[in-house]
C-alpha positions in Angstrom: 5.6 7.4 -9.3 7.7 8.7 -6.4 4.8 10.8 -4.8 2.7 9.6 -1.9 0.2 12.5 -1.9 -2.7 10.2 -2.6 -1.5 7.7 0.0 -1.7 10.5 2.5 -5.2 11.3 1.3 -6.4 7.7 1.4 -5.2 6.8 4.9 -7.3 9.7 6.2 -10.4 8.0 4.8 -12.2 5.0 6.4 -10.7 1.8 5.2 -12.5 -0.9 7.3 -12.1 -4.3 5.6 -10.0 -2.8 2.7 -6.5 -3.2 1.3 -4.9 -0.3 -0.4 -2.9 -1.2 -3.5 -0.2 1.3 -4.5 1.5 1.0 -7.9 4.9 2.6 -7.3 6.3 1.5 -10.6 8.8 -0.7 -8.8 10.8 2.3 -7.7 13.1 1.8 -4.7 14.4 5.4 -4.7 11.7 6.9 -2.3 9.4 5.3 0.3 5.7 5.6 -0.4 4.7 4.6 3.1 6.2 5.4 6.5 5.2 5.0 10.1 3.0 8.1 10.4 0.9 7.3 7.4 0.7 3.6 8.5 -0.5 4.6 12.0 -3.2 6.8 10.4 -4.2 3.8 8.2 -4.6 1.6 11.4 -6.7 4.4 13.0 -8.9 4.4 10.0 -9.4 0.6 9.9 -7.4 -0.3 6.8 -6.5 -4.0 6.8 -3.4 -3.8 4.7 -1.3 -1.9 2.1 0.3 -3.6 -0.9 3.0 -1.5 -2.6 5.1 -2.1 -5.7 7.7 0.2 -4.3 9.5 1.0 -1.1 8.6 1.7 2.5 10.4 3.3 5.5 10.3 2.9 9.2 10.0 -0.9 8.8 10.7 -1.5 12.6 7.5 0.4 13.5 5.5 -1.0 10.6 6.2 -4.5 11.9 4.5 -3.7 15.2 1.3 -2.3 13.7 -2.0 -4.2 13.2 -1.7 -3.6 9.4 -0.5 -6.0 6.8 2.2 -4.3 4.7 3.8 -5.8 1.6 6.4 -3.8 -0.3 9.5 -4.5 -2.4 12.1 -3.1 -0.1 12.9 -0.5 2.6 14.2 3.0 1.7 15.0 5.8 4.1 14.1 8.6 1.6 10.8 10.4 1.8 8.7 11.2 -1.3 8.1 14.6 -2.8 4.5 15.8 -2.5 3.4 16.9 -5.9 -0.2 15.7 -5.9 0.4 13.1 -8.6 -1.4 9.8 -9.0 -4.7 8.2 -9.9 -7.4 6.7 -7.6 -9.5 3.6 -8.3 -7.4 2.5 -11.2 -6.8 -1.0 -12.5 -3.1 -1.8 -11.9 -0.9 -4.6 -13.3 2.5 -5.7 -11.9 4.3 -9.0 -11.4 2.0 -10.6 -14.0 -1.2 -9.9 -12.0 -3.9 -7.4 -12.6 -5.8 -5.9 -9.6 -9.0 -3.9 -10.1 -11.0 -1.9 -7.5 -13.2 -4.3 -5.6 -10.9 -7.3 -6.0 -10.0 -9.3 -2.9 -6.4 -9.4 -1.8 -5.1 -12.0 0.6 -1.5 -12.2 2.0 0.7 -14.1 4.4 4.4 -14.2 5.1 4.9 -16.1 1.8 3.1 -14.0 -0.7 -0.1 -12.4 -2.0 -3.2 -13.8 -3.8 -5.7 -11.7 -5.7 -9.2 -12.8 -6.5 -12.2 -11.3 -8.2 -14.4 -13.2 -5.7 -14.4 -13.5 -2.0 -12.6 -16.7 -1.0 -13.0 -16.6 2.8 
């Protein structure tokens, strides 16, 4: 849960038109995303990152062309243990998100759909 090894791996892959969904188990003890990984995500074309967990470097994150939604800020980095699962169905806040679902967000919230809405 408090390991962002797979986040580091994913931001180094092309993400054009995609939103990365990270199930951090709601933990606020360690940040799963910081400015360096977010900058790499922008460089690789990711549209956004949705995290049920914490982020750090929020001042810089706010300036990037990357939509980021997280539960809270936290200054503590994660440990790198190589844990996690890719392309998994995740459920949190009463919503299930599967690979290939569409995620839309604005300042007020997030919407998930199995079909393209726009």
